[in-house]
A tleap script that builds the chain and sets N, CA, C and O, in Angstrom:
source leaprc.protein.ff14SB
mol = sequence {
  NMET ASP GLU GLN THR GLN LYS LEU SER GLU
  ALA ILE ASN LYS LEU THR GLU LEU ASN ASN
  SER LEU GLN LYS ARG VAL LEU VAL LEU GLU
  ALA ASN ALA ALA ILE ASP GLU ILE ALA HIE
  ALA CYS CYS ILE ALA SER ASN SER PRO SER
  VAL ARG LEU GLN SER TRP ASN GLN TRP VAL
  ALA ASP ARG VAL ALA GLU HIE ALA VAL LYS
  THR GLY SER SER GLY ASN PRO GLU GLU LEU
  LEU VAL LYS LEU VAL ILE GLU VAL GLN LEU
  LYS ARG ILE LYS HIE TRP SER GLU LEU PHE
  ARG GLU GLY ASN GLU CASP
}
set mol.1.N position { -48.709 -21.247 8.929 }
set mol.1.CA position { -47.487 -20.052 8.134 }
set mol.1.C position { -47.285 -18.987 8.823 }
set mol.1.O position { -46.149 -18.641 8.498 }
set mol.2.N position { -47.589 -18.427 9.396 }
set mol.2.CA position { -47.146 -17.346 10.278 }
set mol.2.C position { -46.338 -17.268 11.197 }
set mol.2.O position { -45.928 -16.165 11.559 }
set mol.3.N position { -45.803 -18.764 11.956 }
set mol.3.CA position { -45.072 -18.935 12.477 }
set mol.3.C position { -43.558 -19.288 11.614 }
set mol.3.O position { -42.338 -19.187 11.744 }
set mol.4.N position { -44.449 -19.696 10.805 }
set mol.4.CA position { -42.776 -20.078 9.965 }
set mol.4.C position { -42.297 -18.756 9.075 }
set mol.4.O position { -41.106 -18.587 8.813 }
set mol.5.N position { -43.397 -17.774 8.606 }
set mol.5.CA position { -42.873 -16.786 7.911 }
set mol.5.C position { -42.081 -16.342 9.067 }
set mol.5.O position { -40.856 -16.465 9.066 }
set mol.6.N position { -42.893 -15.699 10.308 }
set mol.6.CA position { -42.300 -15.137 11.448 }
set mol.6.C position { -40.547 -15.519 11.367 }
set mol.6.O position { -39.724 -14.819 10.777 }
set mol.7.N position { -40.305 -16.538 11.963 }
set mol.7.CA position { -38.853 -17.637 11.780 }
set mol.7.C position { -38.097 -17.029 10.659 }
set mol.7.O position { -36.933 -16.673 10.848 }
set mol.8.N position { -38.608 -16.898 9.632 }
set mol.8.CA position { -38.052 -17.148 7.937 }
set mol.8.C position { -37.518 -15.721 8.088 }
set mol.8.O position { -36.343 -15.487 7.806 }
set mol.9.N position { -38.442 -14.640 8.579 }
set mol.9.CA position { -38.111 -13.393 8.466 }
set mol.9.C position { -36.936 -13.604 9.546 }
set mol.9.O position { -35.784 -13.882 9.213 }
set mol.10.N position { -37.333 -13.449 10.804 }
set mol.10.CA position { -36.150 -13.480 12.013 }
set mol.10.C position { -34.563 -13.832 11.091 }
set mol.10.O position { -33.716 -13.018 10.722 }
set mol.11.N position { -34.578 -14.953 10.961 }
set mol.11.CA position { -33.290 -15.667 10.292 }
set mol.11.C position { -32.775 -14.528 9.061 }
set mol.11.O position { -31.652 -14.025 9.109 }
set mol.12.N position { -33.501 -14.294 8.258 }
set mol.12.CA position { -33.441 -13.413 7.119 }
set mol.12.C position { -32.566 -12.177 7.556 }
set mol.12.O position { -31.423 -11.972 7.146 }
set mol.13.N position { -33.343 -11.283 8.552 }
set mol.13.CA position { -32.920 -10.088 9.419 }
set mol.13.C position { -31.300 -10.619 10.139 }
set mol.13.O position { -30.286 -9.933 10.269 }
set mol.14.N position { -31.505 -11.953 10.489 }
set mol.14.CA position { -29.945 -12.027 11.296 }
set mol.14.C position { -29.168 -12.030 10.254 }
set mol.14.O position { -28.462 -11.027 10.145 }
set mol.15.N position { -29.065 -12.849 9.433 }
set mol.15.CA position { -28.305 -12.968 8.515 }
set mol.15.C position { -27.869 -11.665 7.391 }
set mol.15.O position { -27.082 -11.905 6.475 }
set mol.16.N position { -28.399 -10.450 7.554 }
set mol.16.CA position { -28.583 -9.349 6.957 }
set mol.16.C position { -27.305 -8.523 7.597 }
set mol.16.O position { -26.526 -7.725 7.075 }
set mol.17.N position { -27.403 -9.021 8.899 }
set mol.17.CA position { -26.850 -8.277 10.136 }
set mol.17.C position { -25.600 -8.520 10.294 }
set mol.17.O position { -24.729 -7.740 10.680 }
set mol.18.N position { -25.447 -10.292 9.807 }
set mol.18.CA position { -24.033 -10.614 10.100 }
set mol.18.C position { -23.403 -9.726 9.034 }
set mol.18.O position { -22.489 -8.906 9.124 }
set mol.19.N position { -24.504 -10.309 7.499 }
set mol.19.CA position { -23.419 -9.573 6.581 }
set mol.19.C position { -22.667 -8.086 6.653 }
set mol.19.O position { -21.551 -7.569 6.592 }
set mol.20.N position { -24.060 -7.774 6.825 }
set mol.20.CA position { -23.305 -6.055 7.199 }
set mol.20.C position { -22.055 -5.796 8.334 }
set mol.20.O position { -21.280 -4.841 8.290 }
set mol.21.N position { -22.048 -6.814 9.299 }
set mol.21.CA position { -21.220 -6.357 9.977 }
set mol.21.C position { -19.546 -7.237 9.637 }
set mol.21.O position { -18.430 -6.831 9.959 }
set mol.22.N position { -19.879 -8.420 8.953 }
set mol.22.CA position { -18.521 -8.433 7.921 }
set mol.22.C position { -18.144 -7.712 7.127 }
set mol.22.O position { -16.992 -7.578 6.714 }
set mol.23.N position { -19.296 -7.043 6.760 }
set mol.23.CA position { -18.371 -5.910 5.189 }
set mol.23.C position { -17.856 -4.515 6.280 }
set mol.23.O position { -16.845 -3.863 6.018 }
set mol.24.N position { -18.351 -4.349 6.967 }
set mol.24.CA position { -17.601 -3.691 7.753 }
set mol.24.C position { -15.780 -3.230 8.175 }
set mol.24.O position { -14.887 -2.403 7.989 }
set mol.25.N position { -16.227 -4.737 8.983 }
set mol.25.CA position { -15.237 -5.421 9.117 }
set mol.25.C position { -13.916 -5.461 7.735 }
set mol.25.O position { -12.767 -5.102 7.994 }
set mol.26.N position { -14.177 -5.777 6.808 }
set mol.26.CA position { -13.794 -5.655 5.809 }
set mol.26.C position { -13.077 -4.599 5.363 }
set mol.26.O position { -11.854 -4.542 5.237 }
set mol.27.N position { -13.957 -3.687 5.104 }
set mol.27.CA position { -13.819 -2.322 4.588 }
set mol.27.C position { -12.682 -1.755 5.702 }
set mol.27.O position { -11.622 -1.287 5.285 }
set mol.28.N position { -12.917 -1.815 6.864 }
set mol.28.CA position { -11.898 -1.279 7.855 }
set mol.28.C position { -10.538 -1.808 8.003 }
set mol.28.O position { -9.601 -1.130 8.424 }
set mol.29.N position { -10.428 -3.439 7.528 }
set mol.29.CA position { -9.605 -4.064 7.511 }
set mol.29.C position { -8.545 -3.246 5.800 }
set mol.29.O position { -7.384 -2.858 5.930 }
set mol.30.N position { -9.265 -3.175 4.489 }
set mol.30.CA position { -8.552 -2.867 3.977 }
set mol.30.C position { -8.477 -0.934 3.320 }
set mol.30.O position { -8.168 -0.333 2.291 }
set mol.31.N position { -8.932 -0.661 4.572 }
set mol.31.CA position { -8.478 0.731 4.665 }
set mol.31.C position { -7.594 1.008 5.316 }
set mol.31.O position { -6.966 2.035 5.059 }
set mol.32.N position { -7.154 -0.003 6.635 }
set mol.32.CA position { -5.797 0.039 7.186 }
set mol.32.C position { -4.996 -0.605 6.274 }
set mol.32.O position { -3.797 -0.334 6.344 }
set mol.33.N position { -5.543 -1.812 4.985 }
set mol.33.CA position { -4.140 -1.869 4.431 }
set mol.33.C position { -3.537 -1.108 3.540 }
set mol.33.O position { -2.360 -1.214 3.197 }
set mol.34.N position { -4.627 -0.028 2.997 }
set mol.34.CA position { -4.238 0.525 1.754 }
set mol.34.C position { -3.343 1.772 3.080 }
set mol.34.O position { -2.351 2.427 2.760 }
set mol.35.N position { -3.620 1.801 3.690 }
set mol.35.CA position { -2.413 2.993 4.248 }
set mol.35.C position { -1.512 2.778 5.057 }
set mol.35.O position { -0.952 3.671 5.692 }
set mol.36.N position { -1.175 1.225 5.168 }
set mol.36.CA position { -0.097 0.644 5.346 }
set mol.36.C position { 0.547 0.484 4.173 }
set mol.36.O position { 1.770 0.597 4.246 }
set mol.37.N position { -0.102 0.160 2.679 }
set mol.37.CA position { 0.932 0.384 1.457 }
set mol.37.C position { 1.241 1.173 1.326 }
set mol.37.O position { 2.450 1.206 1.099 }
set mol.38.N position { 0.482 2.541 1.338 }
set mol.38.CA position { 0.822 3.866 1.204 }
set mol.38.C position { 2.255 4.177 1.551 }
set mol.38.O position { 3.151 4.551 0.794 }
set mol.39.N position { 2.301 3.889 3.172 }
set mol.39.CA position { 3.235 4.161 3.802 }
set mol.39.C position { 4.636 3.240 3.636 }
set mol.39.O position { 5.803 3.535 3.897 }
set mol.40.N position { 4.176 2.275 3.215 }
set mol.40.CA position { 5.634 1.572 2.988 }
set mol.40.C position { 6.434 1.070 1.504 }
set mol.40.O position { 7.478 0.453 1.293 }
set mol.41.N position { 5.006 1.877 0.302 }
set mol.41.CA position { 5.369 2.348 -1.105 }
set mol.41.C position { 6.826 3.869 -0.879 }
set mol.41.O position { 7.893 4.115 -1.443 }
set mol.42.N position { 6.073 4.477 0.174 }
set mol.42.CA position { 6.886 5.775 0.337 }
set mol.42.C position { 8.073 5.331 0.894 }
set mol.42.O position { 9.029 6.043 0.583 }
set mol.43.N position { 8.369 4.264 1.712 }
set mol.43.CA position { 9.948 4.294 2.508 }
set mol.43.C position { 10.809 3.527 1.672 }
set mol.43.O position { 11.986 3.409 2.010 }
set mol.44.N position { 10.248 2.802 0.269 }
set mol.44.CA position { 11.025 2.152 -0.423 }
set mol.44.C position { 11.168 2.188 -1.582 }
set mol.44.O position { 11.632 1.262 -2.247 }
set mol.45.N position { 10.747 3.390 -2.066 }
set mol.45.CA position { 10.686 4.148 -3.603 }
set mol.45.C position { 11.727 4.339 -4.085 }
set mol.45.O position { 11.753 4.199 -5.308 }
set mol.46.N position { 12.784 4.660 -3.526 }
set mol.46.CA position { 14.155 5.123 -3.560 }
set mol.46.C position { 14.855 3.849 -4.028 }
set mol.46.O position { 15.940 3.949 -4.602 }
set mol.47.N position { 14.141 2.328 -3.758 }
set mol.47.CA position { 15.220 1.434 -3.905 }
set mol.47.C position { 15.155 0.473 -5.273 }
set mol.47.O position { 14.038 0.414 -5.787 }
set mol.48.N position { 16.130 -0.221 -5.866 }
set mol.48.CA position { 15.721 -0.594 -6.977 }
set mol.48.C position { 14.291 -1.944 -7.414 }
set mol.48.O position { 13.905 -2.788 -6.605 }
set mol.49.N position { 14.026 -1.869 -8.123 }
set mol.49.CA position { 13.122 -2.536 -8.345 }
set mol.49.C position { 13.283 -4.156 -7.808 }
set mol.49.O position { 12.250 -4.809 -7.657 }
set mol.50.N position { 14.134 -4.555 -7.627 }
set mol.50.CA position { 14.125 -6.187 -7.413 }
set mol.50.C position { 14.589 -6.221 -5.685 }
set mol.50.O position { 14.823 -7.219 -5.003 }
set mol.51.N position { 14.624 -4.830 -5.292 }
set mol.51.CA position { 15.099 -4.518 -3.448 }
set mol.51.C position { 13.549 -4.377 -3.145 }
set mol.51.O position { 13.153 -5.110 -2.239 }
set mol.52.N position { 12.685 -3.631 -3.696 }
set mol.52.CA position { 11.281 -3.152 -3.826 }
set mol.52.C position { 10.370 -4.219 -3.466 }
set mol.52.O position { 9.566 -4.312 -2.540 }
set mol.53.N position { 10.802 -5.309 -4.780 }
set mol.53.CA position { 9.786 -6.162 -4.812 }
set mol.53.C position { 10.045 -7.252 -3.497 }
set mol.53.O position { 9.126 -7.800 -2.889 }
set mol.54.N position { 11.298 -7.409 -3.246 }
set mol.54.CA position { 11.921 -8.497 -2.020 }
set mol.54.C position { 10.934 -7.812 -0.693 }
set mol.54.O position { 10.068 -8.336 0.008 }
set mol.55.N position { 11.423 -6.612 -0.716 }
set mol.55.CA position { 11.010 -5.986 0.649 }
set mol.55.C position { 9.578 -5.713 0.802 }
set mol.55.O position { 9.166 -5.629 1.959 }
set mol.56.N position { 8.769 -5.564 -0.136 }
set mol.56.CA position { 7.274 -5.583 -0.661 }
set mol.56.C position { 6.919 -7.091 0.094 }
set mol.56.O position { 6.488 -7.334 1.222 }
set mol.57.N position { 7.285 -7.958 -1.010 }
set mol.57.CA position { 6.795 -9.673 -0.463 }
set mol.57.C position { 6.871 -9.469 0.760 }
set mol.57.O position { 5.853 -8.988 1.258 }
set mol.58.N position { 8.028 -9.735 1.679 }
set mol.58.CA position { 8.159 -10.053 2.918 }
set mol.58.C position { 7.414 -8.859 3.682 }
set mol.58.O position { 6.916 -9.301 4.717 }
set mol.59.N position { 7.286 -8.126 3.590 }
set mol.59.CA position { 6.226 -6.969 4.310 }
set mol.59.C position { 4.923 -7.239 4.006 }
set mol.59.O position { 4.144 -6.836 4.871 }
set mol.60.N position { 4.250 -7.973 2.747 }
set mol.60.CA position { 2.818 -8.550 2.792 }
set mol.60.C position { 2.869 -9.727 3.725 }
set mol.60.O position { 1.853 -9.803 4.415 }
set mol.61.N position { 3.868 -10.779 3.970 }
set mol.61.CA position { 4.132 -11.700 4.472 }
set mol.61.C position { 3.469 -12.131 5.930 }
set mol.61.O position { 2.828 -13.082 6.377 }
set mol.62.N position { 4.050 -10.756 6.451 }
set mol.62.CA position { 4.829 -10.018 7.395 }
set mol.62.C position { 2.837 -9.660 8.190 }
set mol.62.O position { 2.452 -10.208 9.222 }
set mol.63.N position { 2.110 -8.840 7.500 }
set mol.63.CA position { 1.146 -8.803 7.500 }
set mol.63.C position { 0.122 -9.381 7.670 }
set mol.63.O position { -0.737 -9.313 8.549 }
set mol.64.N position { 0.306 -10.334 6.236 }
set mol.64.CA position { -0.798 -11.768 6.655 }
set mol.64.C position { -0.795 -12.588 7.857 }
set mol.64.O position { -1.775 -12.954 8.506 }
set mol.65.N position { 0.341 -12.808 8.051 }
set mol.65.CA position { 1.005 -13.675 8.902 }
set mol.65.C position { 0.937 -13.344 10.664 }
set mol.65.O position { 0.943 -14.232 11.517 }
set mol.66.N position { 0.870 -11.768 10.964 }
set mol.66.CA position { 0.465 -11.162 11.901 }
set mol.66.C position { -1.086 -10.856 12.164 }
set mol.66.O position { -1.382 -10.390 13.265 }
set mol.67.N position { -2.079 -11.088 11.232 }
set mol.67.CA position { -3.538 -10.940 11.144 }
set mol.67.C position { -4.022 -12.156 11.144 }
set mol.67.O position { -5.032 -12.141 11.848 }
set mol.68.N position { -3.788 -13.417 10.634 }
set mol.68.CA position { -3.665 -14.761 11.048 }
set mol.68.C position { -4.086 -15.090 12.676 }
set mol.68.O position { -5.012 -15.513 13.367 }
set mol.69.N position { -2.543 -14.515 12.757 }
set mol.69.CA position { -2.253 -14.734 14.545 }
set mol.69.C position { -3.079 -13.894 15.566 }
set mol.69.O position { -3.503 -14.279 16.655 }
set mol.70.N position { -3.177 -13.039 15.164 }
set mol.70.CA position { -4.620 -12.200 16.296 }
set mol.70.C position { -5.997 -12.746 15.359 }
set mol.70.O position { -6.963 -12.606 16.109 }
set mol.71.N position { -6.311 -13.123 14.466 }
set mol.71.CA position { -7.699 -13.650 14.442 }
set mol.71.C position { -7.801 -15.050 14.856 }
set mol.71.O position { -8.887 -15.598 15.044 }
set mol.72.N position { -6.588 -15.670 15.008 }
set mol.72.CA position { -6.799 -17.001 15.342 }
set mol.72.C position { -6.555 -16.833 16.935 }
set mol.72.O position { -6.669 -17.894 17.550 }
set mol.73.N position { -6.277 -15.825 17.625 }
set mol.73.CA position { -5.824 -16.061 19.252 }
set mol.73.C position { -7.010 -15.066 20.072 }
set mol.73.O position { -7.135 -14.675 21.232 }
set mol.74.N position { -7.727 -14.907 18.906 }
set mol.74.CA position { -8.851 -13.977 19.456 }
set mol.74.C position { -10.194 -14.690 20.089 }
set mol.74.O position { -11.293 -14.150 20.215 }
set mol.75.N position { -9.830 -16.070 20.466 }
set mol.75.CA position { -10.970 -16.626 20.902 }
set mol.75.C position { -12.565 -17.092 20.133 }
set mol.75.O position { -13.523 -17.804 20.434 }
set mol.76.N position { -12.192 -16.292 19.095 }
set mol.76.CA position { -13.448 -15.771 18.159 }
set mol.76.C position { -12.867 -16.384 16.583 }
set mol.76.O position { -12.759 -15.524 15.709 }
set mol.77.N position { -12.534 -17.683 16.247 }
set mol.77.CA position { -11.846 -17.845 14.773 }
set mol.77.C position { -12.806 -17.152 13.781 }
set mol.77.O position { -13.970 -17.033 14.163 }
set mol.78.N position { -12.565 -16.799 12.875 }
set mol.78.CA position { -13.288 -16.242 11.668 }
set mol.78.C position { -12.478 -16.555 10.532 }
set mol.78.O position { -11.715 -15.760 9.983 }
set mol.79.N position { -12.687 -17.839 10.173 }
set mol.79.CA position { -11.910 -18.378 9.106 }
set mol.79.C position { -12.270 -17.720 7.601 }
set mol.79.O position { -11.516 -17.506 6.652 }
set mol.80.N position { -13.358 -17.541 7.713 }
set mol.80.CA position { -13.742 -17.310 6.279 }
set mol.80.C position { -13.168 -15.495 6.179 }
set mol.80.O position { -13.284 -14.958 5.078 }
set mol.81.N position { -12.688 -14.818 7.135 }
set mol.81.CA position { -12.318 -13.631 6.881 }
set mol.81.C position { -10.687 -13.679 6.853 }
set mol.81.O position { -9.968 -12.801 6.377 }
set mol.82.N position { -10.277 -14.846 7.440 }
set mol.82.CA position { -8.931 -14.761 7.549 }
set mol.82.C position { -8.205 -15.579 5.823 }
set mol.82.O position { -7.070 -15.545 5.348 }
set mol.83.N position { -9.226 -16.096 5.430 }
set mol.83.CA position { -9.401 -16.430 4.149 }
set mol.83.C position { -9.141 -15.487 3.149 }
set mol.83.O position { -8.220 -15.370 2.340 }
set mol.84.N position { -10.009 -14.934 3.348 }
set mol.84.CA position { -10.422 -13.435 2.370 }
set mol.84.C position { -9.320 -12.593 2.596 }
set mol.84.O position { -8.927 -11.939 1.630 }
set mol.85.N position { -8.757 -12.477 3.645 }
set mol.85.CA position { -7.685 -11.263 3.774 }
set mol.85.C position { -6.500 -12.012 2.801 }
set mol.85.O position { -5.958 -11.598 1.776 }
set mol.86.N position { -6.360 -13.039 3.403 }
set mol.86.CA position { -4.798 -13.830 2.626 }
set mol.86.C position { -5.234 -14.056 0.990 }
set mol.86.O position { -4.382 -14.132 0.105 }
set mol.87.N position { -6.389 -14.131 0.787 }
set mol.87.CA position { -6.762 -13.920 -0.508 }
set mol.87.C position { -6.483 -12.685 -1.481 }
set mol.87.O position { -6.118 -12.710 -2.656 }
set mol.88.N position { -6.749 -11.642 -0.682 }
set mol.88.CA position { -6.491 -10.236 -1.219 }
set mol.88.C position { -5.066 -9.883 -0.786 }
set mol.88.O position { -4.583 -8.914 -1.371 }
set mol.89.N position { -4.506 -10.328 -0.113 }
set mol.89.CA position { -3.083 -10.166 0.559 }
set mol.89.C position { -2.210 -10.684 -0.986 }
set mol.89.O position { -1.664 -9.846 -1.703 }
set mol.90.N position { -2.209 -11.954 -1.264 }
set mol.90.CA position { -1.942 -12.683 -2.504 }
set mol.90.C position { -2.006 -12.303 -3.735 }
set mol.90.O position { -1.020 -12.420 -4.462 }
set mol.91.N position { -3.317 -11.720 -4.237 }
set mol.91.CA position { -3.576 -11.050 -5.285 }
set mol.91.C position { -2.301 -9.708 -4.935 }
set mol.91.O position { -1.252 -9.660 -5.578 }
set mol.92.N position { -2.521 -9.064 -4.223 }
set mol.92.CA position { -1.470 -7.990 -3.877 }
set mol.92.C position { -0.235 -8.017 -4.547 }
set mol.92.O position { 0.356 -7.191 -5.242 }
set mol.93.N position { 0.050 -9.313 -4.126 }
set mol.93.CA position { 1.649 -9.387 -4.081 }
set mol.93.C position { 1.895 -9.990 -5.271 }
set mol.93.O position { 3.034 -9.755 -5.674 }
set mol.94.N position { 1.094 -10.842 -6.147 }
set mol.94.CA position { 1.173 -10.794 -7.349 }
set mol.94.C position { 0.977 -9.765 -8.300 }
set mol.94.O position { 1.628 -9.675 -9.341 }
set mol.95.N position { -0.250 -8.700 -7.815 }
set mol.95.CA position { -0.015 -7.262 -8.899 }
set mol.95.C position { 1.368 -6.894 -8.732 }
set mol.95.O position { 2.106 -7.105 -9.694 }
set mol.96.N position { 1.838 -6.403 -7.728 }
set mol.96.CA position { 2.702 -5.635 -6.952 }
set mol.96.C position { 3.893 -5.873 -7.807 }
set mol.96.O position { 4.547 -5.038 -8.431 }
set mol.97.N position { 4.170 -7.995 -7.673 }
set mol.97.CA position { 5.127 -8.508 -7.827 }
set mol.97.C position { 5.566 -8.257 -9.905 }
set mol.97.O position { 6.627 -8.198 -10.527 }
set mol.98.N position { 4.242 -8.190 -10.271 }
set mol.98.CA position { 4.482 -8.110 -11.984 }
set mol.98.C position { 4.645 -6.661 -12.037 }
set mol.98.O position { 5.311 -6.397 -13.038 }
set mol.99.N position { 4.367 -5.746 -11.477 }
set mol.99.CA position { 4.817 -4.240 -11.721 }
set mol.99.C position { 6.043 -4.118 -11.387 }
set mol.99.O position { 6.639 -3.310 -12.099 }
set mol.100.N position { 6.622 -4.570 -10.634 }
set mol.100.CA position { 7.913 -4.435 -10.263 }
set mol.100.C position { 8.858 -5.424 -11.076 }
set mol.100.O position { 10.047 -5.136 -11.216 }
set mol.101.N position { 8.420 -6.380 -11.515 }
set mol.101.CA position { 9.312 -6.877 -12.072 }
set mol.101.C position { 9.392 -6.221 -13.581 }
set mol.101.O position { 10.475 -6.175 -14.163 }
set mol.102.N position { 8.199 -5.722 -14.175 }
set mol.102.CA position { 8.148 -4.648 -15.597 }
set mol.102.C position { 8.939 -3.589 -15.074 }
set mol.102.O position { 9.428 -2.927 -15.990 }
set mol.103.N position { 9.171 -3.284 -14.222 }
set mol.103.CA position { 9.935 -2.095 -13.918 }
set mol.103.C position { 11.413 -2.118 -14.070 }
set mol.103.O position { 12.189 -1.220 -14.397 }
set mol.104.N position { 11.678 -3.765 -13.650 }
set mol.104.CA position { 13.060 -4.398 -13.352 }
set mol.104.C position { 13.138 -4.563 -15.055 }
set mol.104.O position { 14.343 -4.615 -15.301 }
set mol.105.N position { 12.636 -4.631 -15.894 }
set mol.105.CA position { 12.713 -5.417 -16.698 }
set mol.105.C position { 12.883 -7.303 -16.889 }
set mol.105.O position { 13.542 -7.878 -17.755 }
set mol.106.N position { 12.092 -7.911 -15.826 }
set mol.106.CA position { 12.486 -9.052 -15.674 }
set mol.106.C position { 11.881 -9.757 -16.323 }
set mol.106.O position { 12.124 -10.964 -16.315 }
savepdb mol mol.pdb
quit
């Protein structure tokens, strides 16, 4: 039992370590995305709502594609992380699209 307990403890510690590492990477991605969003929003603030929506959707699609290419070509594919980032970005697209449409009364 002691050997099994030791192995189980080591496995739990390794999973915890991997989870913490993944959480740190996600936080960095989120921080970078937030900075990019603010910069992009400032650049398109004076445009009409429909132009802002089109610009925003294109910008987000570019960022998602860029990240997927970087992750896929790194030699260490992190499919779950890529899927998470894409899901987050798709939710952002939906959120901002709804806000821009409300502003444009579409």
